[in-house]
VEXMARGU-275264 format. One record per atom (N, C-alpha, C, CB): x, z, y; residue in one letter. Coordinates in steps of 0.2 Angstrom, whole numbers, padded with zeros to 4 digits, always signed. Glycine has a CB too. Example, Ala and Ser with C-alpha at 12.3 -4.5 7.8 and 13.67 -1.06 7.14 Angstrom:
residues 2
+0066+0039-0028A/+0062+0039-0022A/+0066+0039-0016A/+0057+0045-0022A/+0064+0035-0011S/+0068+0036-0005S/+0064+0039+0000S/+0070+0029-0003S/
This chain:
residues 284
-0897-0606-0195M/-0902-0605-0193M/-0900-0597-0188M/-0906-0606-0199M/-0901-0598-0181S/-0899-0592-0176S/-0905-0586-0176S/-0898-0595-0169S/-0904-0581-0176K/-0909-0576-0176K/-0908-0570-0171K/-0909-0573-0183K/-0912-0565-0172I/-0912-0560-0167I/-0914-0556-0175I/-0916-0560-0159I/-0912-0547-0172I/-0913-0542-0175I/-0914-0535-0174I/-0910-0543-0176I/-0917-0532-0172R/-0919-0525-0169R/-0919-0520-0171R/-0925-0524-0167R/-0918-0516-0168A/-0917-0508-0170A/-0920-0502-0163A/-0907-0506-0173A/-0921-0496-0169M/-0922-0491-0165M/-0919-0485-0166M/-0927-0489-0163M/-0917-0481-0164T/-0914-0474-0165T/-0919-0472-0169T/-0912-0470-0158T/-0919-0465-0173K/-0926-0462-0177K/-0925-0457-0170K/-0925-0458-0188K/-0922-0456-0167D/-0924-0452-0160D/-0927-0454-0154D/-0920-0448-0157D/-0927-0458-0154G/-0931-0464-0148G/-0927-0463-0142G/-0940-0461-0146G/-0920-0464-0143S/-0917-0463-0138S/-0914-0469-0136S/-0914-0458-0138S/-0913-0476-0139A/-0911-0481-0139A/-0914-0488-0141A/-0907-0480-0141A/-0915-0495-0140V/-0917-0501-0144V/-0910-0505-0144V/-0924-0506-0140V/-0909-0506-0149A/-0903-0511-0149A/-0904-0520-0152A/-0897-0505-0153A/-0903-0525-0150M/-0902-0530-0153M/-0896-0535-0156M/-0906-0533-0150M/-0895-0537-0160V/-0891-0541-0162V/-0892-0547-0162V/-0889-0541-0168V/-0890-0552-0159T/-0890-0561-0161T/-0885-0564-0164T/-0892-0565-0156T/-0885-0568-0167D/-0879-0574-0171D/-0884-0581-0168D/-0878-0575-0182D/-0881-0583-0162T/-0882-0591-0159T/-0878-0597-0159T/-0882-0590-0153T/-0873-0594-0165T/-0868-0600-0166T/-0873-0607-0167T/-0864-0599-0175T/-0878-0609-0170D/-0881-0613-0171D/-0887-0616-0163D/-0885-0610-0177D/-0887-0611-0160I/-0890-0614-0154I/-0883-0616-0150I/-0896-0609-0149I/-0879-0613-0151V/-0873-0615-0146V/-0871-0622-0147V/-0866-0611-0148V/-0869-0623-0155N/-0869-0628-0157N/-0875-0634-0155N/-0869-0626-0162N/-0880-0634-0154K/-0886-0642-0153K/-0883-0643-0144K/-0897-0642-0154K/-0880-0635-0141A/-0883-0636-0132A/-0874-0640-0131A/-0887-0626-0125A/-0870-0642-0136I/-0863-0644-0135I/-0864-0651-0138I/-0856-0639-0138I/-0870-0653-0141G/-0872-0660-0144G/-0877-0662-0138G/-0877-0659-0152G/-0880-0656-0136Y/-0884-0663-0128Y/-0881-0661-0124Y/-0892-0663-0125Y/-0876-0658-0122H/-0871-0658-0117H/-0865-0662-0115H/-0871-0655-0117H/-0862-0661-0122K/-0855-0664-0123K/-0851-0660-0118K/-0856-0672-0123K/-0852-0653-0119T/-0846-0649-0113T/-0840-0646-0115T/-0850-0643-0109T/-0835-0646-0109A/-0829-0644-0110A/-0828-0638-0113A/-0826-0645-0105A/-0823-0634-0117P/-0823-0627-0118P/-0824-0621-0115P/-0820-0626-0121P/-0823-0622-0108T/-0825-0616-0103T/-0832-0619-0102T/-0819-0615-0094T/-0834-0624-0100A/-0841-0624-0101A/-0846-0622-0106A/-0843-0629-0099A/-0840-0622-0111T/-0846-0621-0120T/-0848-0611-0118T/-0838-0623-0133T/-0841-0610-0116A/-0842-0603-0116A/-0846-0600-0111A/-0835-0600-0116A/-0847-0603-0104A/-0851-0602-0100A/-0859-0602-0101A/-0850-0607-0097A/-0859-0608-0103L/-0868-0610-0105L/-0869-0607-0110L/-0870-0618-0105L/-0862-0607-0116G/-0866-0600-0121G/-0869-0595-0123G/-0865-0597-0122G/-0868-0591-0117R/-0865-0584-0115R/-0873-0582-0111R/-0857-0585-0109R/-0875-0589-0107T/-0880-0588-0104T/-0887-0589-0109T/-0881-0592-0097T/-0884-0595-0113L/-0891-0594-0120L/-0892-0589-0123L/-0891-0598-0126L/-0887-0586-0124T/-0889-0578-0128T/-0892-0574-0124T/-0882-0573-0131T/-0887-0574-0119A/-0892-0567-0114A/-0899-0568-0113A/-0889-0566-0106A/-0900-0573-0114A/-0907-0575-0112A/-0910-0575-0116A/-0908-0580-0109A/-0909-0577-0121S/-0914-0575-0128S/-0916-0570-0130S/-0914-0576-0132S/-0909-0563-0129L/-0911-0559-0130L/-0917-0557-0127L/-0907-0557-0129L/-0914-0559-0119M/-0920-0554-0114M/-0926-0559-0115M/-0918-0552-0102M/-0925-0565-0117G/-0934-0569-0119G/-0937-0565-0123G/-0936-0577-0123G/-0935-0562-0129S/-0938-0558-0136S/-0940-0552-0134S/-0933-0556-0143S/-0939-0549-0126R/-0942-0541-0124R/-0949-0545-0122R/-0936-0535-0116R/-0950-0551-0121L/-0957-0553-0118L/-0961-0550-0121L/-0960-0560-0117L/-0968-0549-0120K/-0974-0547-0124K/-0979-0551-0127K/-0976-0543-0122K/-0980-0556-0124D/-0985-0560-0126D/-0982-0569-0127D/-0991-0558-0120D/-0984-0571-0130K/-0984-0580-0131K/-0985-0583-0126K/-0988-0584-0135K/-0983-0590-0125G/-0983-0591-0117G/-0980-0589-0111G/-0988-0589-0115G/-0975-0581-0113D/-0973-0579-0108D/-0965-0582-0109D/-0974-0571-0107D/-0961-0584-0103S/-0954-0588-0103S/-0950-0584-0098S/-0955-0596-0100S/-0945-0585-0099L/-0938-0579-0095L/-0934-0585-0092L/-0930-0573-0103L/-0931-0587-0087T/-0927-0591-0083T/-0919-0586-0079T/-0933-0594-0077T/-0917-0586-0083L/-0908-0586-0082L/-0905-0590-0076L/-0904-0588-0089L/-0905-0588-0072T/-0898-0593-0069T/-0894-0589-0065T/-0899-0600-0065T/-0888-0593-0065F/-0883-0591-0061F/-0882-0599-0057F/-0877-0588-0066F/-0878-0595-0050K/-0878-0600-0045K/-0872-0597-0041K/-0886-0601-0041K/-0866-0598-0044G/-0860-0596-0041G/-0856-0602-0040G/-0856-0590-0045G/-0850-0601-0035D/-0845-0604-0032D/-0841-0611-0034D/-0842-0600-0030D/-0842-0607-0044G/-0835-0610-0048G/-0835-0617-0051G/-0834-0605-0054G/-0832-0620-0052A/-0832-0626-0056A/-0838-0625-0060A/-0824-0627-0061A/-0842-0623-0063A/-0848-0625-0068A/-0852-0627-0065A/-0851-0621-0072A/-0854-0625-0057G/-0860-0623-0052G/-0865-0623-0055G/-0862-0629-0047G/-0871-0624-0055I/-0878-0619-0060I/-0877-0620-0065I/-0886-0620-0059I/-0878-0615-0068V/-0879-0613-0077V/-0884-0608-0077V/-0871-0609-0081V/-0890-0611-0081M/-0897-0609-0083M/-0898-0611-0088M/-0902-0611-0079M/-0902-0604-0092A/-0906-0606-0099A/-0914-0603-0097A/-0901-0602-0106A/-0917-0605-0103V/-0925-0602-0101V/-0925-0601-0109V/-0932-0608-0096V/-0929-0595-0108A/-0931-0594-0114A/-0938-0590-0116A/-0925-0590-0117A/-0940-0593-0122D/-0949-0589-0123D/-0949-0582-0125D/-0954-0593-0129D/-0952-0581-0128Y/-0957-0572-0131Y/-0953-0573-0138Y/-0970-0572-0132Y/-0952-0578-0141S/-0945-0576-0148S/-0939-0580-0149S/-0948-0578-0156S/-0938-0578-0142G/-0928-0581-0141G/-0927-0587-0141G/-0921-0579-0149G/-0934-0592-0143N/-0931-0598-0142N/-0929-0601-0135N/-0934-0602-0146N/-0923-0604-0133V/-0921-0606-0127V/-0917-0613-0127V/-0917-0600-0123V/-0916-0616-0121K/-0914-0622-0119K/-0909-0619-0113K/-0921-0627-0117K/-0906-0624-0113G/-0901-0624-0104G/-0897-0628-0103G/-0896-0616-0101G/-0896-0627-0097Y/-0890-0630-0093Y/-0886-0631-0089Y/-0890-0633-0091Y/-0881-0632-0089I/-0876-0633-0085I/-0873-0639-0080I/-0873-0633-0089I/-0872-0638-0074E/-0871-0643-0068E/-0866-0649-0069E/-0868-0638-0061E/-0861-0644-0072N/-0855-0648-0070N/-0852-0646-0080N/-0848-0643-0061N/-0854-0651-0084P/-0853-0649-0090P/-0845-0650-0092P/-0859-0653-0095P/-0842-0655-0090S/-0836-0656-0091S/-0828-0650-0086S/-0836-0664-0088S/-0832-0645-0085A/-0829-0640-0083A/-0825-0634-0087A/-0835-0636-0079A/-0819-0636-0087D/-0814-0635-0090D/-0808-0632-0087D/-0813-0639-0093D/-0806-0624-0086L/-0799-0622-0081L/-0795-0618-0086L/-0802-0615-0074L/-0788-0620-0083P/-0784-0615-0089P/-0784-0608-0091P/-0779-0614-0087P/-0782-0606-0097L/-0782-0601-0102L/-0782-0596-0096L/-0775-0602-0107L/-0784-0589-0096K/-0784-0585-0093K/-0775-0581-0097K/-0792-0582-0095K/-0770-0579-0093P/-0767-0572-0097P/-0767-0571-0104P/-0769-0566-0095P/-0774-0566-0106N/-0772-0565-0112N/-0776-0570-0117N/-0773-0558-0113N/-0774-0578-0113G/-0777-0584-0121G/-0783-0583-0120G/-0775-0581-0131G/-0788-0582-0115K/-0797-0581-0118K/-0797-0586-0112K/-0803-0570-0117K/-0804-0590-0112L/-0805-0595-0107L/-0810-0589-0101L/-0810-0602-0111L/-0807-0596-0096D/-0810-0593-0089D/-0817-0592-0089D/-0808-0596-0082D/-0822-0590-0090V/-0829-0590-0089V/-0829-0587-0080V/-0835-0584-0096V/-0827-0580-0081S/-0826-0581-0073S/-0825-0583-0067S/-0826-0580-0072S/-0821-0588-0070G/-0819-0593-0064G/-0821-0598-0064G/-0812-0594-0062G/-0824-0601-0070A/-0831-0606-0068A/-0836-0604-0066A/-0833-0610-0072A/-0838-0598-0064I/-0846-0596-0063I/-0844-0595-0055I/-0849-0588-0068I/-0838-0592-0053G/-0836-0588-0048G/-0840-0582-0044G/-0835-0592-0044G/-0842-0584-0037S/-0845-0579-0033S/-0851-0583-0032S/-0840-0576-0027S/-0856-0577-0032G/-0865-0581-0031G/-0869-0574-0032G/-0868-0589-0039G/-0876-0579-0034Y/-0880-0574-0037Y/-0882-0576-0043Y/-0887-0572-0034Y/-0884-0571-0047M/-0888-0573-0053M/-0898-0569-0051M/-0884-0570-0060M/-0902-0574-0054S/-0908-0573-0056S/-0910-0573-0061S/-0911-0576-0053S/-0916-0569-0064V/-0921-0569-0067V/-0928-0570-0065V/-0920-0565-0069V/-0931-0574-0067V/-0938-0576-0066V/-0942-0576-0075V/-0938-0584-0062V/-0947-0570-0073R/-0952-0568-0079R/-0957-0572-0077R/-0955-0559-0081R/-0962-0578-0082D/-0967-0580-0080D/-0971-0577-0087D/-0966-0588-0077D/-0976-0572-0084V/-0982-0568-0088V/-0986-0568-0088V/-0982-0564-0090V/-0989-0576-0083G/-0998-0577-0084G/-1000-0573-0077G/-1001-0572-0091G/-0994-0571-0074M/-0998-0570-0066M/-0999-0573-0061M/-0996-0565-0064M/-1002-0573-0056K/-1004-0577-0050K/-0994-0582-0049K/-1008-0571-0042K/-0990-0576-0048E/-0984-0579-0046E/-0980-0575-0052E/-0982-0578-0037E/-0974-0577-0054P/-0970-0576-0058P/-0964-0569-0055P/-0967-0582-0061P/-0963-0567-0059M/-0959-0560-0055M/-0951-0562-0056M/-0960-0551-0059M/-0946-0560-0050T/-0941-0563-0049T/-0937-0556-0048T/-0942-0570-0043T/-0930-0557-0049G/-0926-0553-0048G/-0919-0554-0047G/-0928-0549-0050G/-0917-0555-0041I/-0912-0556-0036I/-0904-0551-0039I/-0915-0554-0027I/-0897-0552-0040S/-0891-0547-0040S/-0886-0552-0040S/-0890-0543-0048S/-0881-0550-0038E/-0875-0551-0036E/-0870-0553-0042E/-0874-0548-0033E/-0867-0558-0042I/-0863-0559-0048I/-0858-0555-0047I/-0861-0566-0051I/-0857-0548-0052V/-0851-0543-0051V/-0846-0548-0053V/-0852-0537-0056V/-0846-0551-0060S/-0840-0553-0064S/-0839-0559-0067S/-0839-0549-0069S/-0844-0564-0067G/-0844-0569-0070G/-0845-0569-0074G/-0841-0571-0069G/-0845-0563-0079E/-0842-0564-0087E/-0847-0566-0089E/-0839-0558-0091E/-0854-0564-0087I/-0860-0565-0092I/-0864-0558-0093I/-0859-0568-0098I/-0860-0556-0096A/-0862-0549-0100A/-0861-0541-0096A/-0857-0548-0106A/-0857-0544-0091E/-0854-0538-0085E/-0861-0539-0080E/-0845-0540-0079E/-0862-0547-0079D/-0868-0547-0073D/-0875-0545-0076D/-0868-0555-0069D/-0877-0546-0081V/-0883-0546-0084V/-0884-0539-0085V/-0883-0551-0091V/-0880-0534-0088A/-0878-0527-0087A/-0881-0523-0082A/-0872-0526-0086A/-0875-0526-0075S/-0876-0523-0070S/-0885-0524-0067S/-0870-0525-0065S/-0888-0531-0068Y/-0896-0532-0065Y/-0898-0528-0071Y/-0900-0539-0064Y/-0898-0526-0074F/-0901-0522-0077F/-0901-0515-0075F/-0900-0522-0082F/-0896-0511-0074A/-0895-0506-0070A/-0897-0506-0064A/-0888-0505-0070A/-0895-0509-0060N/-0897-0510-0053N/-0906-0514-0052N/-0891-0515-0049N/-0909-0518-0054S/-0916-0521-0053S/-0918-0519-0056S/-0919-0527-0053S/-0919-0514-0063E/-0923-0512-0068E/-0923-0505-0070E/-0923-0517-0072E/-0918-0501-0066Q/-0915-0494-0067Q/-0915-0491-0074Q/-0918-0489-0063Q/-0913-0498-0077T/-0913-0498-0086T/-0905-0498-0089T/-0918-0506-0091T/-0902-0491-0088P/-0896-0492-0093P/-0895-0497-0099P/-0895-0487-0095P/-0889-0502-0099T/-0889-0507-0104T/-0883-0509-0107T/-0891-0514-0102T/-0881-0509-0113L/-0873-0510-0115L/-0875-0519-0117L/-0868-0503-0124L/-0871-0522-0112V/-0872-0530-0114V/-0863-0533-0118V/-0874-0535-0103V/-0862-0534-0124S/-0857-0539-0126S/-0860-0545-0132S/-0850-0534-0129S/-0856-0551-0127L/-0858-0559-0126L/-0852-0562-0127L/-0861-0563-0117L/-0853-0565-0134G/-0844-0569-0137G/-0847-0575-0139G/-0838-0565-0145G/-0843-0582-0136V/-0844-0590-0138V/-0835-0589-0140V/-0848-0597-0130V/-0834-0593-0147L/-0828-0592-0148L/-0829-0602-0150L/-0826-0585-0155L/-0824-0604-0146V/-0824-0612-0146V/-0818-0615-0150V/-0824-0616-0138V/-0819-0620-0157D/-0815-0620-0161D/-0810-0626-0159D/-0819-0620-0168D/-0804-0628-0160K/-0801-0634-0160K/-0803-0641-0159K/-0799-0635-0166K/-0810-0641-0162D/-0813-0647-0163D/-0817-0647-0158D/-0816-0647-0170D/-0818-0643-0153L/-0824-0641-0148L/-0829-0641-0148L/-0824-0644-0145L/-0831-0638-0157S/-0839-0636-0158S/-0836-0627-0159S/-0843-0642-0166S/-0843-0625-0158C/-0844-0618-0159C/-0841-0615-0166C/-0852-0617-0158C/-0838-0609-0166A/-0835-0607-0173A/-0840-0602-0173A/-0827-0604-0174A/-0841-0598-0169G/-0846-0591-0170G/-0847-0589-0162G/-0843-0583-0174G/-0855-0585-0160A/-0858-0584-0155A/-0864-0578-0155A/-0861-0590-0153A/-0864-0574-0151G/-0869-0572-0153G/-0868-0565-0148G/-0868-0571-0161G/-0874-0561-0147G/-0874-0554-0143G/-0878-0549-0143G/-0875-0554-0138G/-0875-0541-0140V/-0877-0538-0143V/-0881-0534-0137V/-0873-0536-0147V/-0886-0531-0137L/-0890-0528-0131L/-0893-0520-0132L/-0897-0534-0129L/-0890-0515-0130I/-0892-0509-0131I/-0896-0506-0125I/-0886-0506-0133I/-0901-0504-0123Q/-0905-0501-0119Q/-0907-0494-0122Q/-0911-0506-0118Q/-0905-0491-0116L/-0906-0484-0117L/-0913-0481-0114L/-0901-0480-0114L/-0918-0479-0118L/-0923-0476-0116L/-0926-0471-0112L/-0925-0476-0119L/-0930-0469-0108P/-0931-0463-0104P/-0930-0455-0108P/-0938-0463-0102P/-0925-0452-0107Y/-0925-0446-0109Y/-0921-0447-0117Y/-0932-0444-0109Y/-0916-0451-0113A/-0912-0451-0121A/-0906-0444-0123A/-0907-0460-0122A/-0905-0446-0127D/-0899-0439-0128D/-0892-0441-0128D/-0900-0434-0137D/-0889-0436-0124E/-0884-0435-0122E/-0879-0437-0129E/-0884-0430-0118E/-0878-0434-0134S/-0874-0436-0142S/-0874-0445-0141S/-0881-0434-0151S/-0880-0446-0140V/-0882-0453-0142V/-0877-0459-0138V/-0890-0453-0139V/-0878-0457-0131I/-0876-0460-0127I/-0869-0460-0127I/-0879-0458-0123I/-0867-0454-0129D/-0859-0453-0130D/-0855-0458-0136D/-0858-0443-0132D/-0858-0458-0141K/-0860-0463-0147K/-0858-0468-0146K/-0865-0463-0148K/-0863-0471-0144L/-0863-0477-0141L/-0858-0480-0136L/-0869-0477-0138L/-0855-0476-0132E/-0848-0476-0129E/-0843-0478-0133E/-0847-0469-0127E/-0844-0472-0137Q/-0836-0471-0143Q/-0837-0480-0147Q/-0838-0461-0152Q/-0843-0482-0148N/-0842-0489-0154N/-0842-0494-0148N/-0848-0492-0161N/-0840-0495-0143V/-0840-0502-0141V/-0833-0503-0142V/-0843-0503-0133V/-0831-0501-0144G/-0824-0504-0145G/-0824-0508-0152G/-0818-0498-0146G/-0831-0506-0155K/-0830-0511-0162K/-0836-0515-0162K/-0828-0506-0169K/-0835-0517-0155I/-0840-0523-0155I/-0837-0530-0151I/-0846-0521-0152I/-0830-0527-0148T/-0827-0533-0144T/-0826-0536-0149T/-0822-0531-0139T/-0823-0543-0146G/-0821-0550-0151G/-0828-0550-0154G/-0815-0548-0158G/-0834-0552-0152L/-0841-0552-0155L/-0839-0558-0159L/-0848-0552-0151L/-0837-0564-0155S/-0838-0571-0157S/-0834-0572-0163S/-0837-0576-0153S/-0829-0568-0165S/-0823-0567-0168S/-0826-0564-0175S/-0818-0561-0164S/-0831-0559-0174L/-0834-0555-0179L/-0838-0560-0181L/-0837-0550-0176L/-0841-0563-0178I/-0849-0570-0181I/-0844-0575-0184I/-0855-0577-0171I/-0838-0577-0183A/-0836-0582-0186A/-0832-0580-0192A/-0835-0587-0182A/-0831-0575-0191S/-0825-0571-0198S/-0831-0571-0203S/-0822-0561-0196S/-0838-0572-0202G/-0842-0572-0208G/-0846-0563-0208G/-0838-0574-0214G/-0845-0561-0201K/-0851-0553-0200K/-0857-0553-0199K/-0850-0548-0194K/-0862-0551-0201T/-0871-0553-0200T/-0872-0548-0195T/-0876-0552-0206T/-0878-0551-0194C/-0880-0547-0189C/-0881-0540-0191C/-0886-0549-0187C/-0884-0540-0197E/-0883-0533-0196E/-0876-0528-0198E/-0888-0531-0201E/-0872-0530-0201Q/-0865-0528-0199Q/-0864-0527-0194Q/-0862-0531-0200Q/-0864-0530-0190I/-0862-0529-0181I/-0867-0524-0181I/-0863-0537-0174I/-0875-0523-0180M/-0878-0519-0180M/-0875-0511-0182M/-0882-0522-0182M/-0875-0514-0190A/-0872-0504-0190A/-0864-0501-0188A/-0871-0500-0199A/-0861-0506-0184E/-0857-0504-0180E/-0859-0503-0175E/-0853-0507-0180E/-0860-0506-0170A/-0865-0505-0165A/-0867-0496-0164A/-0871-0510-0167A/-0871-0497-0170L/-0874-0487-0170L/-0871-0483-0175L/-0884-0486-0171L/-0863-0485-0174Y/-0860-0480-0181Y/-0863-0474-0177Y/-0848-0479-0182Y/-0863-0470-0182G/-0866-0460-0182G/-0871-0462-0179G/-0861-0453-0175G/-0876-0464-0179I/-0882-0465-0176I/-0887-0467-0181I/-0882-0469-0170I/-0892-0463-0182E/-0896-0465-0187E/-0905-0470-0184E/-0897-0457-0192E/-0904-0475-0188Y/-0909-0481-0183Y/-0914-0483-0188Y/-0904-0491-0180Y/-0917-0487-0186D/-0923-0491-0192D/-0921-0497-0188D/-0934-0489-0192D/-0920-0501-0191L/-0922-0509-0189L/-0931-0511-0191L/-0916-0515-0196L/-0932-0514-0186F/-0942-0515-0188F/-0942-0523-0186F/-0950-0508-0182F/-0937-0529-0184D/-0941-0535-0181D/-0933-0538-0184D/-0944-0536-0169D/-0935-0545-0187E/-0931-0551-0189E/-0934-0556-0185E/-0930-0552-0197E/-0930-0561-0178I/-0935-0566-0178I/-0929-0573-0177I/-0942-0564-0171I/-0933-0578-0181D/-0929-0584-0179D/-0927-0585-0174D/-0931-0588-0180D/-0922-0587-0172T/-0922-0594-0165T/-0919-0600-0166T/-0919-0591-0157T/-0920-0601-0160D/-0917-0610-0162D/-0918-0612-0155D/-0923-0615-0170D/-0912-0617-0152Y/-0912-0622-0146Y/-0919-0628-0146Y/-0904-0626-0147Y/-0923-0625-0140I/-0930-0631-0142I/-0931-0631-0136I/-0938-0629-0148I/-0929-0639-0136C/-0932-0642-0131C/-0940-0646-0131C/-0927-0646-0130C/-0944-0642-0125D/-0953-0645-0125D/-0954-0649-0120D/-0958-0640-0124D/-0948-0654-0120C/-0951-0658-0113C/-0952-0665-0118C/-0944-0660-0105C/-0958-0669-0114S/-0963-0673-0117S/-0965-0679-0112S/-0968-0668-0119S/-0965-0684-0112K/-0968-0690-0110K/-0971-0686-0104K/-0973-0695-0116K/-0978-0684-0107A/-0982-0681-0101A/-0980-0679-0097A/-0985-0676-0102A/-0976-0673-0098R/-0974-0668-0094R/-0971-0674-0085R/-0967-0664-0099R/-0965-0676-0088M/-0962-0680-0086M/-0965-0685-0080M/-0961-0683-0092M/-0972-0686-0083L/-0974-0692-0080L/-0978-0687-0073L/-0980-0697-0086L/-0981-0683-0075R/-0983-0676-0071R/-0978-0676-0065R/-0981-0668-0076R/-0971-0677-0067A/-0968-0675-0060A/-0965-0680-0058A/-0964-0669-0059A/-0966-0688-0060V/-0964-0692-0057V/-0971-0693-0051V/-0962-0698-0062V/-0977-0693-0056K/-0982-0692-0048K/-0981-0688-0045K/-0988-0691-0048K/-0979-0682-0043S/-0976-0677-0039S/-0976-0679-0033S/-0971-0675-0041S/-0971-0685-0034L/-0970-0688-0027L/-0972-0691-0023L/-0967-0690-0027L/-0978-0693-0025G/-0983-0695-0022G/-0985-0702-0022G/-0983-0694-0017G/-0988-0706-0020K/-0993-0714-0021K/-0988-0716-0018K/-1001-0717-0016K/-0986-0714-0012E/-0982-0718-0008E/-0973-0720-0008E/-0985-0717-0002E/-0972-0715-0009E/-0966-0714-0010E/-0964-0720-0019E/-0966-0705-0011E/-0968-0717-0023L/-0969-0724-0029L/-0970-0731-0029L/-0974-0722-0033L/-0973-0731-0023Q/-0976-0738-0020Q/-0968-0742-0017Q/-0983-0735-0014Q/-0963-0736-0014K/-0959-0738-0012K/-0953-0740-0017K/-0957-0732-0007K/-0951-0735-0021I/-0949-0736-0028I/-0950-0741-0033I/-0952-0732-0030I/-0955-0743-0033F/-0957-0747-0038F/-0956-0755-0034F/-0966-0745-0041F/-0955-0754-0027S/-0956-0759-0024S/-0948-0761-0024S/-0961-0758-0017S/-0943-0758-0024E/-0937-0761-0025E/-0933-0760-0033E/-0932-0756-0019E/-0939-0757-0038Q/-0934-0757-0046Q/-0940-0758-0048Q/-0929-0750-0050Q/-0940-0760-0054E/-0946-0760-0059E/-0948-0757-0062E/-0947-0764-0061E/-0942-0749-0064T/-0944-0745-0069T/-0942-0738-0065T/-0942-0746-0076T/-0943-0734-0066I/-0943-0728-0064I/-0937-0723-0072I/-0952-0725-0062I/-0933-0722-0071E/-0930-0718-0077E/-0931-0712-0078E/-0923-0719-0077E/-0932-0708-0081V/-0931-0699-0078V/-0926-0697-0085V/-0940-0694-0079V/-0923-0692-0083C/-0919-0689-0089C/-0920-0680-0090C/-0911-0691-0088C/-0919-0679-0095C/-0922-0670-0094C/-0915-0669-0096C/-0929-0666-0100C/-0916-0664-0091R/-0910-0660-0089R/-0906-0656-0095R/-0911-0656-0084R/-0911-0653-0099F/-0911-0650-0105F/-0907-0651-0112F/-0916-0652-0105F/-0911-0660-0113C/-0906-0661-0121C/-0907-0668-0118C/-0910-0658-0131C/-0907-0669-0113N/-0904-0676-0108N/-0909-0681-0113N/-0893-0678-0108N/-0915-0682-0115K/-0918-0687-0117K/-0921-0689-0111K/-0922-0685-0121K/-0921-0698-0110K/-0922-0703-0105K/-0932-0704-0107K/-0917-0711-0107K/-0934-0704-0101F/-0940-0706-0101F/-0943-0711-0095F/-0943-0700-0100F/-0944-0718-0096S/-0946-0724-0094S/-0954-0726-0091S/-0945-0728-0101S/-0953-0725-0083F/-0961-0726-0083F/-0960-0732-0077F/-0967-0719-0081F/-0966-0739-0079R/-0967-0746-0074R/-0972-0741-0069R/-0974-0755-0080R/-0974-0748-0064S/-0976-0746-0061S/-0985-0745-0062S/-0973-0748-0057S/-0988-0747-0067D/-0993-0746-0069D/-0995-0739-0069D/-0994-0750-0073D/-0990-0734-0069I/-0992-0727-0069I/-0997-0726-0063I/-0986-0722-0068I/-0996-0729-0058M/-1001-0728-0052M/-1008-0731-0052M/-0999-0731-0047M/-1012-0736-0058E/-1019-0737-0058E/-1020-0731-0060E/-1022-0744-0062E/
């Protein structure tokens, strides 16, 4: 089971979140049959969205994180609820680039240049949307840039997905630390010093490091209190009723035209690849 733990420094300078999303990423691999680079791109996006979604306030709120770049992966999207549960989609699950010179998966090449968006649906008349330029395509840097520029919140983001030889996910997770107003300069300095302790995050998780141990490394030398732990999962809430509404939205005239050429309409959920079939009696 994946989870998120949350902490706050005792002086109120920063709030920190750590998640292990290994199980979530393996479920995504099962649904989408992703190649290694696609796994890393989708896995990092799922992890980021899960952390960001857990910052929502109310049940029923949701957050959608989308990368629209010109790289081989195409559109990469993740949707999270207020508990950090998440589902995701990658336009080209077969995207797989040569390794970078340092031996790492080329996620930035798979994402390419373009824009990322964050849409928060919090029950208002219109969802709140923020758009920013993709600065690296590595996902973590892009999310940190979004927070700094769109929300004026200095944020440290670390994301990692380690793909095993059998193409499963050996370890995946993320760290998100946000400075609060009037943060103490000494805390900021220590956080900057600790960044190196959480590099290779996915390898740390694959080696057995717990979220609590990673939190201790990220906040080393800083007094803090753990205040929350949330179980998270890859959850797709698609249903036949929801798909039926989508099909009916085509309009009666368009449906009649389709059914004049074929007996059934088959709709596939892009988040879990479950298929739903409908016959012409849906118009009755």
